[in-house]
MIDOTOR-74422 format. One record per residue (C-alpha): x, y, z; residue number from 1; chain. Coordinates in Angstrom, 3 decimals. Layout:
BEGIN
{{X; Y; Z}; NUM; "A"}
...
//
This chain:
BEGIN
{{-12.871; 27.111; -25.400}; 1; "A"}
{{-13.710; 24.046; -27.337}; 2; "A"}
{{-17.403; 23.331; -27.755}; 3; "A"}
{{-19.401; 20.606; -26.230}; 4; "A"}
{{-22.491; 19.176; -28.818}; 5; "A"}
{{-25.009; 17.475; -26.978}; 6; "A"}
{{-25.100; 14.636; -29.413}; 7; "A"}
{{-21.519; 13.777; -28.044}; 8; "A"}
{{-22.667; 13.341; -24.005}; 9; "A"}
{{-23.908; 10.370; -22.634}; 10; "A"}
{{-26.431; 10.958; -20.588}; 11; "A"}
{{-26.083; 7.726; -18.740}; 12; "A"}
{{-22.266; 7.911; -17.879}; 13; "A"}
{{-22.936; 9.809; -14.193}; 14; "A"}
{{-25.459; 7.067; -13.300}; 15; "A"}
{{-23.236; 4.214; -14.698}; 16; "A"}
{{-20.238; 5.680; -12.323}; 17; "A"}
{{-23.069; 5.524; -9.072}; 18; "A"}
{{-24.089; 2.335; -10.136}; 19; "A"}
{{-20.765; 0.824; -9.582}; 20; "A"}
{{-19.230; -0.332; -6.247}; 21; "A"}
{{-16.679; 2.722; -5.158}; 22; "A"}
{{-18.831; 5.557; -7.556}; 23; "A"}
{{-22.053; 5.595; -5.782}; 24; "A"}
{{-20.601; 8.962; -3.583}; 25; "A"}
{{-20.414; 11.122; -6.941}; 26; "A"}
{{-23.969; 11.758; -6.076}; 27; "A"}
{{-22.999; 14.071; -3.093}; 28; "A"}
{{-20.697; 16.069; -4.863}; 29; "A"}
{{-21.720; 20.142; -5.751}; 30; "A"}
{{-18.907; 21.216; -7.273}; 31; "A"}
{{-17.108; 22.979; -4.308}; 32; "A"}
{{-13.577; 22.730; -5.475}; 33; "A"}
{{-12.526; 21.124; -2.098}; 34; "A"}
{{-10.905; 18.207; -3.610}; 35; "A"}
{{-8.845; 19.743; -5.812}; 36; "A"}
{{-7.896; 22.532; -2.956}; 37; "A"}
{{-6.389; 19.172; -0.712}; 38; "A"}
{{-5.115; 17.286; -3.920}; 39; "A"}
{{-1.014; 16.861; -4.388}; 40; "A"}
{{-1.231; 16.636; -7.940}; 41; "A"}
{{-3.151; 19.784; -8.469}; 42; "A"}
{{-0.052; 21.165; -6.525}; 43; "A"}
{{1.875; 19.791; -9.638}; 44; "A"}
{{-0.139; 19.870; -12.742}; 45; "A"}
{{-2.870; 22.869; -12.939}; 46; "A"}
{{-4.002; 20.531; -15.785}; 47; "A"}
{{-5.032; 18.313; -13.033}; 48; "A"}
{{-8.062; 18.896; -11.421}; 49; "A"}
{{-10.935; 16.134; -9.468}; 50; "A"}
{{-13.723; 19.185; -9.788}; 51; "A"}
{{-13.359; 19.331; -13.143}; 52; "A"}
{{-13.098; 15.180; -13.778}; 53; "A"}
{{-16.511; 14.604; -11.531}; 54; "A"}
{{-17.993; 18.013; -13.328}; 55; "A"}
{{-17.021; 15.875; -16.904}; 56; "A"}
{{-18.803; 12.982; -15.640}; 57; "A"}
{{-22.170; 14.481; -14.583}; 58; "A"}
{{-21.924; 16.071; -17.827}; 59; "A"}
{{-21.775; 12.957; -19.703}; 60; "A"}
{{-18.561; 13.597; -21.156}; 61; "A"}
{{-17.700; 9.838; -21.571}; 62; "A"}
{{-15.182; 9.264; -24.286}; 63; "A"}
{{-12.873; 12.220; -22.893}; 64; "A"}
{{-12.754; 11.760; -19.455}; 65; "A"}
{{-12.090; 7.788; -20.057}; 66; "A"}
{{-9.700; 8.713; -22.579}; 67; "A"}
{{-7.778; 11.265; -20.702}; 68; "A"}
{{-4.177; 10.793; -19.678}; 69; "A"}
{{-5.053; 12.737; -16.611}; 70; "A"}
{{-7.256; 9.958; -15.230}; 71; "A"}
{{-3.535; 8.098; -14.375}; 72; "A"}
{{-2.315; 11.137; -12.646}; 73; "A"}
{{-3.950; 10.054; -9.442}; 74; "A"}
{{-2.520; 9.285; -6.755}; 75; "A"}
{{-5.456; 7.642; -4.921}; 76; "A"}
{{-3.917; 8.723; -1.634}; 77; "A"}
{{-7.623; 9.821; -0.602}; 78; "A"}
{{-6.652; 13.411; 0.671}; 79; "A"}
{{-8.870; 14.795; -1.052}; 80; "A"}
{{-11.821; 12.516; 1.198}; 81; "A"}
{{-10.519; 14.563; 3.602}; 82; "A"}
{{-11.416; 17.975; 2.683}; 83; "A"}
{{-14.417; 16.930; 0.893}; 84; "A"}
{{-17.508; 18.241; 3.069}; 85; "A"}
{{-19.959; 15.973; 1.630}; 86; "A"}
{{-17.615; 12.746; 2.139}; 87; "A"}
{{-17.041; 12.245; -2.015}; 88; "A"}
{{-14.302; 9.522; -2.152}; 89; "A"}
{{-12.555; 10.877; -5.473}; 90; "A"}
{{-10.364; 8.440; -5.071}; 91; "A"}
{{-12.731; 5.507; -5.302}; 92; "A"}
{{-14.629; 6.865; -8.498}; 93; "A"}
{{-11.162; 7.299; -10.236}; 94; "A"}
{{-10.881; 3.567; -9.868}; 95; "A"}
{{-14.653; 2.740; -11.153}; 96; "A"}
{{-13.573; 5.220; -14.155}; 97; "A"}
{{-10.263; 2.769; -14.920}; 98; "A"}
{{-11.732; -0.047; -14.854}; 99; "A"}
{{-14.566; 1.883; -17.419}; 100; "A"}
{{-11.863; 3.001; -19.213}; 101; "A"}
{{-9.769; -0.289; -19.656}; 102; "A"}
{{-13.329; -2.414; -20.178}; 103; "A"}
{{-14.486; 0.091; -23.014}; 104; "A"}
{{-11.058; -0.107; -24.657}; 105; "A"}
{{-9.835; 3.674; -24.367}; 106; "A"}
{{-6.594; 2.656; -22.677}; 107; "A"}
{{-4.371; -0.371; -23.287}; 108; "A"}
{{-1.755; -1.003; -20.794}; 109; "A"}
{{1.961; -1.939; -22.241}; 110; "A"}
{{2.367; -5.059; -22.717}; 111; "A"}
{{5.135; -5.556; -19.651}; 112; "A"}
{{2.197; -4.283; -17.664}; 113; "A"}
{{-0.182; -6.878; -18.827}; 114; "A"}
{{2.166; -9.723; -18.223}; 115; "A"}
{{2.372; -8.585; -15.082}; 116; "A"}
{{-1.091; -8.251; -13.869}; 117; "A"}
{{-2.226; -11.558; -15.232}; 118; "A"}
{{0.279; -13.587; -15.856}; 119; "A"}
{{3.293; -13.178; -13.089}; 120; "A"}
{{1.320; -11.718; -10.016}; 121; "A"}
{{-1.269; -14.383; -9.867}; 122; "A"}
{{1.095; -16.812; -9.760}; 123; "A"}
{{3.906; -16.641; -6.994}; 124; "A"}
{{5.931; -19.038; -8.182}; 125; "A"}
{{6.674; -17.311; -11.462}; 126; "A"}
{{6.903; -13.968; -9.089}; 127; "A"}
{{9.932; -16.063; -7.341}; 128; "A"}
{{11.433; -17.295; -10.371}; 129; "A"}
{{12.206; -13.547; -12.102}; 130; "A"}
{{13.651; -12.243; -8.546}; 131; "A"}
{{16.054; -14.626; -8.448}; 132; "A"}
{{18.200; -12.465; -10.754}; 133; "A"}
{{17.751; -9.683; -8.984}; 134; "A"}
{{18.852; -11.700; -5.518}; 135; "A"}
{{22.198; -12.529; -7.619}; 136; "A"}
{{22.550; -8.992; -8.972}; 137; "A"}
{{22.429; -7.970; -5.302}; 138; "A"}
{{24.211; -10.762; -3.492}; 139; "A"}
{{27.029; -11.172; -6.328}; 140; "A"}
{{28.458; -7.685; -5.204}; 141; "A"}
{{27.620; -6.476; -8.825}; 142; "A"}
{{24.998; -3.945; -7.184}; 143; "A"}
{{27.367; -2.252; -4.952}; 144; "A"}
{{29.944; -2.085; -7.935}; 145; "A"}
{{27.215; -0.167; -9.890}; 146; "A"}
{{26.678; 2.063; -7.316}; 147; "A"}
{{29.732; 2.811; -6.186}; 148; "A"}
{{30.677; 3.469; -10.315}; 149; "A"}
{{27.625; 6.481; -10.298}; 150; "A"}
{{27.397; 4.990; -13.910}; 151; "A"}
{{23.623; 5.048; -14.062}; 152; "A"}
{{23.339; 8.590; -12.193}; 153; "A"}
{{25.778; 9.522; -15.093}; 154; "A"}
{{23.321; 8.433; -17.738}; 155; "A"}
{{20.396; 9.831; -15.996}; 156; "A"}
{{18.777; 11.320; -12.714}; 157; "A"}
{{15.773; 9.479; -13.164}; 158; "A"}
{{17.721; 5.660; -13.759}; 159; "A"}
{{19.490; 6.248; -11.056}; 160; "A"}
{{16.880; 6.666; -8.272}; 161; "A"}
{{15.197; 3.878; -10.404}; 162; "A"}
{{17.884; 1.232; -9.165}; 163; "A"}
{{17.416; 2.764; -5.651}; 164; "A"}
{{14.483; 1.897; -5.281}; 165; "A"}
{{15.569; -1.887; -5.270}; 166; "A"}
{{15.140; -3.330; -1.642}; 167; "A"}
{{16.918; -6.203; -0.496}; 168; "A"}
{{15.763; -9.688; -2.261}; 169; "A"}
{{16.650; -12.592; -0.433}; 170; "A"}
{{17.987; -15.535; -1.991}; 171; "A"}
{{15.128; -17.556; -1.068}; 172; "A"}
{{11.366; -16.456; -0.576}; 173; "A"}
{{9.276; -16.068; 2.436}; 174; "A"}
{{7.207; -18.884; 1.208}; 175; "A"}
{{10.439; -21.409; 1.521}; 176; "A"}
{{10.684; -20.782; 4.781}; 177; "A"}
{{7.243; -20.897; 6.461}; 178; "A"}
{{5.306; -23.348; 8.123}; 179; "A"}
{{1.672; -23.368; 7.188}; 180; "A"}
{{0.619; -24.004; 11.356}; 181; "A"}
{{3.174; -22.373; 13.448}; 182; "A"}
{{2.474; -22.783; 17.330}; 183; "A"}
{{3.900; -20.415; 20.113}; 184; "A"}
{{6.486; -22.064; 22.284}; 185; "A"}
{{3.780; -21.584; 25.412}; 186; "A"}
{{-0.081; -21.058; 25.022}; 187; "A"}
{{-2.144; -20.419; 22.604}; 188; "A"}
{{-4.675; -17.787; 22.915}; 189; "A"}
{{-5.670; -17.258; 19.383}; 190; "A"}
{{-5.327; -18.557; 16.059}; 191; "A"}
{{-4.264; -16.162; 14.087}; 192; "A"}
{{-4.205; -16.059; 9.700}; 193; "A"}
{{-1.344; -14.011; 8.226}; 194; "A"}
{{-1.525; -12.476; 4.698}; 195; "A"}
{{1.818; -12.515; 3.193}; 196; "A"}
{{1.670; -9.952; 0.281}; 197; "A"}
{{4.186; -10.049; -2.381}; 198; "A"}
{{6.717; -7.682; -0.274}; 199; "A"}
{{6.557; -9.845; 2.522}; 200; "A"}
{{7.446; -12.693; 0.539}; 201; "A"}
{{10.368; -11.403; -2.236}; 202; "A"}
{{11.288; -8.690; -0.519}; 203; "A"}
{{10.817; -7.957; 3.396}; 204; "A"}
{{11.535; -11.100; 5.129}; 205; "A"}
{{13.008; -10.119; 7.991}; 206; "A"}
{{9.936; -7.737; 8.731}; 207; "A"}
{{7.736; -10.821; 8.586}; 208; "A"}
{{9.701; -12.870; 10.298}; 209; "A"}
{{9.535; -10.242; 13.260}; 210; "A"}
{{5.858; -10.221; 12.366}; 211; "A"}
{{6.041; -13.893; 13.096}; 212; "A"}
{{7.728; -13.855; 16.262}; 213; "A"}
{{6.057; -11.099; 17.469}; 214; "A"}
{{2.685; -13.154; 17.069}; 215; "A"}
{{4.406; -15.547; 18.831}; 216; "A"}
{{5.616; -13.878; 21.657}; 217; "A"}
{{1.939; -12.883; 22.405}; 218; "A"}
{{0.430; -16.143; 22.426}; 219; "A"}
{{-0.762; -16.448; 18.819}; 220; "A"}
{{-0.986; -20.013; 16.868}; 221; "A"}
{{0.092; -18.090; 12.755}; 222; "A"}
{{-1.455; -20.151; 10.244}; 223; "A"}
{{-0.269; -19.055; 6.566}; 224; "A"}
{{-2.277; -20.562; 3.612}; 225; "A"}
{{-0.172; -22.140; 1.128}; 226; "A"}
{{-2.514; -20.708; -1.201}; 227; "A"}
{{-2.684; -16.822; -0.903}; 228; "A"}
{{-1.548; -15.139; -3.746}; 229; "A"}
{{-1.416; -11.281; -4.070}; 230; "A"}
{{-3.719; -9.323; -2.857}; 231; "A"}
{{-5.314; -7.682; -5.868}; 232; "A"}
{{-3.970; -3.923; -4.908}; 233; "A"}
{{-2.019; -3.632; -8.385}; 234; "A"}
{{-4.773; -4.923; -10.725}; 235; "A"}
{{-7.241; -2.427; -9.039}; 236; "A"}
{{-4.868; 0.571; -9.112}; 237; "A"}
{{-5.033; 0.076; -12.848}; 238; "A"}
{{-8.439; -0.750; -13.761}; 239; "A"}
{{-7.892; -4.381; -14.432}; 240; "A"}
{{-10.705; -4.850; -11.508}; 241; "A"}
{{-11.836; -8.585; -12.915}; 242; "A"}
{{-8.680; -9.588; -12.383}; 243; "A"}
{{-8.576; -7.720; -8.609}; 244; "A"}
{{-11.696; -10.324; -8.111}; 245; "A"}
{{-10.659; -13.248; -9.122}; 246; "A"}
{{-7.617; -13.109; -6.727}; 247; "A"}
{{-9.782; -11.906; -4.141}; 248; "A"}
{{-12.173; -14.726; -4.376}; 249; "A"}
{{-9.464; -16.981; -4.134}; 250; "A"}
{{-8.008; -15.540; -1.412}; 251; "A"}
{{-11.429; -15.533; 0.318}; 252; "A"}
{{-11.260; -19.341; -0.176}; 253; "A"}
{{-7.510; -19.729; 1.237}; 254; "A"}
{{-8.157; -18.330; 4.284}; 255; "A"}
{{-11.987; -19.951; 5.116}; 256; "A"}
{{-10.036; -23.297; 4.899}; 257; "A"}
{{-8.341; -22.728; 8.087}; 258; "A"}
{{-11.098; -21.462; 10.196}; 259; "A"}
{{-9.183; -18.464; 11.783}; 260; "A"}
{{-11.367; -15.773; 12.912}; 261; "A"}
{{-8.806; -12.484; 12.627}; 262; "A"}
{{-6.474; -12.308; 9.381}; 263; "A"}
{{-3.787; -10.003; 10.411}; 264; "A"}
{{-1.353; -7.912; 7.555}; 265; "A"}
{{1.708; -6.122; 8.008}; 266; "A"}
{{1.394; -4.064; 4.882}; 267; "A"}
{{-1.184; -1.723; 4.894}; 268; "A"}
{{-1.459; -1.832; 1.148}; 269; "A"}
{{-2.779; -5.088; 1.615}; 270; "A"}
{{-5.333; -4.119; 4.491}; 271; "A"}
{{-7.089; -1.677; 2.777}; 272; "A"}
{{-7.172; -4.062; -0.320}; 273; "A"}
{{-8.414; -7.005; 1.923}; 274; "A"}
{{-10.605; -5.136; 3.495}; 275; "A"}
{{-12.305; -3.926; 0.643}; 276; "A"}
{{-13.070; -6.916; -1.322}; 277; "A"}
{{-16.625; -6.584; 0.280}; 278; "A"}
{{-16.857; -3.917; -1.671}; 279; "A"}
{{-15.163; -5.904; -4.869}; 280; "A"}
{{-17.608; -8.459; -4.833}; 281; "A"}
{{-20.687; -7.012; -3.485}; 282; "A"}
{{-23.048; -7.986; -6.380}; 283; "A"}
{{-21.198; -11.603; -6.615}; 284; "A"}
{{-24.486; -13.205; -5.516}; 285; "A"}
{{-21.977; -16.428; -4.680}; 286; "A"}
{{-19.381; -14.482; -2.605}; 287; "A"}
{{-20.749; -11.255; -1.291}; 288; "A"}
{{-21.351; -12.673; 2.113}; 289; "A"}
{{-18.163; -14.624; 2.191}; 290; "A"}
{{-16.272; -12.012; 1.301}; 291; "A"}
{{-18.380; -9.185; 4.033}; 292; "A"}
{{-17.010; -12.164; 6.519}; 293; "A"}
{{-13.583; -12.406; 5.145}; 294; "A"}
{{-13.252; -8.196; 5.351}; 295; "A"}
{{-14.587; -7.871; 8.836}; 296; "A"}
{{-11.918; -10.535; 9.950}; 297; "A"}
{{-9.317; -8.372; 8.849}; 298; "A"}
{{-6.732; -6.442; 10.795}; 299; "A"}
{{-3.836; -4.915; 10.488}; 300; "A"}
{{-0.668; -5.525; 12.617}; 301; "A"}
{{-0.654; -2.400; 14.712}; 302; "A"}
{{-4.783; -2.693; 14.940}; 303; "A"}
{{-4.514; -6.375; 16.150}; 304; "A"}
{{-1.147; -5.754; 18.566}; 305; "A"}
{{-2.520; -2.405; 19.733}; 306; "A"}
{{-5.012; -4.622; 22.091}; 307; "A"}
{{-2.829; -7.156; 22.893}; 308; "A"}
{{0.701; -5.700; 24.185}; 309; "A"}
{{1.082; -3.510; 27.198}; 310; "A"}
{{3.381; -1.572; 28.969}; 311; "A"}
{{3.557; -4.704; 31.852}; 312; "A"}
{{5.452; -7.154; 29.202}; 313; "A"}
{{8.830; -7.310; 28.930}; 314; "A"}
{{10.427; -4.989; 26.838}; 315; "A"}
{{13.745; -3.853; 27.004}; 316; "A"}
{{15.476; -0.433; 26.078}; 317; "A"}
{{15.742; 0.427; 22.214}; 318; "A"}
{{17.881; 3.159; 21.756}; 319; "A"}
{{17.135; 5.897; 19.005}; 320; "A"}
{{15.112; 8.619; 18.021}; 321; "A"}
{{12.440; 7.783; 15.850}; 322; "A"}
{{9.482; 9.523; 13.750}; 323; "A"}
{{6.577; 8.084; 11.888}; 324; "A"}
{{4.964; 8.612; 8.409}; 325; "A"}
{{1.074; 7.730; 8.234}; 326; "A"}
{{0.774; 5.964; 5.019}; 327; "A"}
{{-2.200; 6.632; 2.929}; 328; "A"}
{{-3.532; 2.975; 2.863}; 329; "A"}
{{-3.386; 2.634; 6.731}; 330; "A"}
{{-4.799; 6.533; 7.486}; 331; "A"}
{{-7.483; 7.540; 5.439}; 332; "A"}
{{-8.061; 3.671; 3.982}; 333; "A"}
{{-8.246; 1.594; 8.081}; 334; "A"}
{{-8.481; 5.180; 9.979}; 335; "A"}
{{-5.080; 3.755; 11.843}; 336; "A"}
{{-3.354; 6.323; 13.100}; 337; "A"}
{{-2.776; 6.210; 17.125}; 338; "A"}
{{-2.293; 1.908; 17.353}; 339; "A"}
{{1.097; 2.379; 16.205}; 340; "A"}
{{2.432; 5.652; 17.793}; 341; "A"}
{{0.958; 3.603; 20.793}; 342; "A"}
{{2.839; 0.352; 19.960}; 343; "A"}
{{6.352; 2.711; 19.433}; 344; "A"}
{{5.674; 4.577; 22.702}; 345; "A"}
{{5.651; 1.479; 24.705}; 346; "A"}
{{8.998; 0.596; 23.779}; 347; "A"}
{{11.570; 2.210; 26.492}; 348; "A"}
{{14.625; 4.119; 25.369}; 349; "A"}
{{12.944; 5.398; 22.388}; 350; "A"}
{{12.451; 9.110; 21.763}; 351; "A"}
{{9.207; 9.564; 19.599}; 352; "A"}
{{9.492; 12.656; 17.709}; 353; "A"}
{{6.082; 14.174; 15.527}; 354; "A"}
{{6.902; 15.063; 12.268}; 355; "A"}
{{5.461; 18.277; 10.549}; 356; "A"}
{{2.864; 16.935; 7.724}; 357; "A"}
{{3.034; 13.353; 8.667}; 358; "A"}
{{-0.001; 12.195; 6.647}; 359; "A"}
{{0.781; 13.922; 3.553}; 360; "A"}
{{1.889; 11.036; 1.011}; 361; "A"}
{{5.222; 10.527; 0.798}; 362; "A"}
{{4.769; 9.766; -3.303}; 363; "A"}
{{4.977; 6.168; -3.326}; 364; "A"}
{{1.932; 4.954; -4.343}; 365; "A"}
{{2.668; 1.906; -6.112}; 366; "A"}
{{4.432; 2.453; -9.011}; 367; "A"}
{{4.034; 5.746; -9.398}; 368; "A"}
{{7.393; 6.523; -8.584}; 369; "A"}
{{7.696; 4.826; -12.405}; 370; "A"}
{{4.754; 6.340; -14.569}; 371; "A"}
{{5.040; 9.519; -12.394}; 372; "A"}
{{8.528; 10.082; -11.781}; 373; "A"}
{{8.556; 13.739; -11.721}; 374; "A"}
{{5.765; 14.295; -9.816}; 375; "A"}
{{7.058; 11.654; -7.025}; 376; "A"}
{{10.042; 13.336; -7.130}; 377; "A"}
{{8.353; 16.456; -5.759}; 378; "A"}
{{6.402; 14.935; -3.424}; 379; "A"}
{{9.415; 12.570; -2.113}; 380; "A"}
{{11.096; 15.735; -1.841}; 381; "A"}
{{9.127; 18.371; 0.530}; 382; "A"}
{{8.370; 14.742; 2.976}; 383; "A"}
{{12.240; 14.181; 3.040}; 384; "A"}
{{12.671; 17.743; 4.117}; 385; "A"}
{{10.121; 17.214; 7.003}; 386; "A"}
{{11.765; 14.382; 8.151}; 387; "A"}
{{15.300; 15.820; 8.281}; 388; "A"}
{{13.683; 18.100; 10.454}; 389; "A"}
{{13.216; 16.249; 13.429}; 390; "A"}
{{16.518; 14.819; 13.341}; 391; "A"}
{{14.844; 11.088; 13.699}; 392; "A"}
{{17.502; 8.346; 12.786}; 393; "A"}
{{14.886; 5.888; 12.628}; 394; "A"}
{{11.847; 6.535; 10.479}; 395; "A"}
{{9.058; 3.753; 10.778}; 396; "A"}
{{5.854; 3.292; 8.935}; 397; "A"}
{{3.180; 0.856; 8.414}; 398; "A"}
{{3.312; 0.567; 4.706}; 399; "A"}
{{5.647; -1.473; 2.334}; 400; "A"}
{{5.487; 0.960; -0.475}; 401; "A"}
{{5.949; 3.836; 1.624}; 402; "A"}
{{9.051; 2.126; 3.271}; 403; "A"}
{{10.977; 1.401; -0.598}; 404; "A"}
{{9.896; 5.241; -1.499}; 405; "A"}
{{11.882; 6.577; 1.726}; 406; "A"}
{{14.305; 4.258; 1.781}; 407; "A"}
{{15.395; 5.635; -1.789}; 408; "A"}
{{14.888; 9.516; -0.088}; 409; "A"}
{{17.065; 8.118; 2.564}; 410; "A"}
{{19.461; 7.547; 0.419}; 411; "A"}
{{19.213; 10.374; -1.959}; 412; "A"}
{{19.382; 13.368; 0.366}; 413; "A"}
{{22.180; 11.669; 2.299}; 414; "A"}
{{20.559; 10.930; 5.626}; 415; "A"}
{{21.767; 8.324; 8.072}; 416; "A"}
{{18.059; 7.271; 9.202}; 417; "A"}
{{16.984; 3.996; 8.626}; 418; "A"}
{{13.481; 2.871; 7.995}; 419; "A"}
{{11.781; 0.383; 9.777}; 420; "A"}
{{8.539; -1.177; 10.349}; 421; "A"}
{{7.035; -0.660; 13.763}; 422; "A"}
{{7.067; -4.553; 14.553}; 423; "A"}
{{10.551; -4.306; 13.580}; 424; "A"}
{{11.395; -2.056; 17.081}; 425; "A"}
{{9.206; -4.330; 18.660}; 426; "A"}
{{10.469; -7.109; 18.560}; 427; "A"}
{{14.270; -5.658; 19.178}; 428; "A"}
{{12.356; -4.381; 22.467}; 429; "A"}
{{11.482; -7.791; 22.908}; 430; "A"}
{{15.002; -9.660; 22.351}; 431; "A"}
{{16.391; -6.478; 24.635}; 432; "A"}
{{13.914; -7.677; 27.232}; 433; "A"}
{{14.452; -11.619; 27.364}; 434; "A"}
{{15.942; -12.809; 30.702}; 435; "A"}
{{14.395; -10.461; 32.816}; 436; "A"}
//
């Protein structure tokens, strides 16, 4: 057992954490250990223990905590907060600790990661440029040849599975295909701002177009500010909080110019981040009130549509059996669970089957499946078993990151199921009901 010297302890450490946005709840902890009991990573790594991390913070073990690799093992899924009787938000505390670790020089991210966070994500044009080769790889037939040959899997199971993480990339990004203001064909009842996340722009363009179509069908004029950028979640997750704040300020300004009263997003990760802008900027004298006003306007697409789509809409049949995966960013960050199920259950012809542990993380967590492959695959294996037990041929989820992870799981396990966003099912039902 190592000896802790009093001179090595920093008595200000816990106060620095508690005074940082997101770290306030550490003051409520009384070390009951419920967080560790509900932690998915503690099931994988005996050394990872949320209670111990908090206790070390409270003891003042600044260097040991901020230099620990276990600080980066957390999924930030917020499952531990669900179990905590005191409402301690461990995932948010981890965010604060990661920011400190980066600022104080205890960790330096790899060059490629720094380039991504600082030189690519804040610039959509650059991102579009570097994704073109991926589009060509897919559209040229080279991807199909590589997958048929199974050459990557022979090199490494990990590399083979990583290749399956690549969803279809369109030749032309969504940003080039949308007008800034898109009115519906008929009466305009609401003017809605659409936050087009990175995944919408580069990968899930058909889903994004379904979102816009469904909003139009519900008499919404859709405004897509050309100047919007990445929501900032990748920067936030890796301790680059100041970069996340820069993106927050930029996006707030972009949407302020539109004058919209509602901002919708079809990505749970983007939604949870946009709603957190008020926390990101709570100490910014220029942006604090503006960030709060913006965050209050943000709604997840299912949250918005649940208030406007009703059973008397002309929805046609969509055949299939569907189950639903609750993403962490939608369920725990935004407390949204029933709204997507409500929309799915409005669609004639669909048989909804609830899966066991629908609220359990899929293990995607951004790029966790790249940085912590073993943990991610173990968590995904359990999720895919629960999905297979439903017999569903449609797997719906409101998080685009989860769609990527579950899509890999479907191919990995050889299931026949298709991964969809609930809005795609809704758009299909509208199309099926046309002419009724």
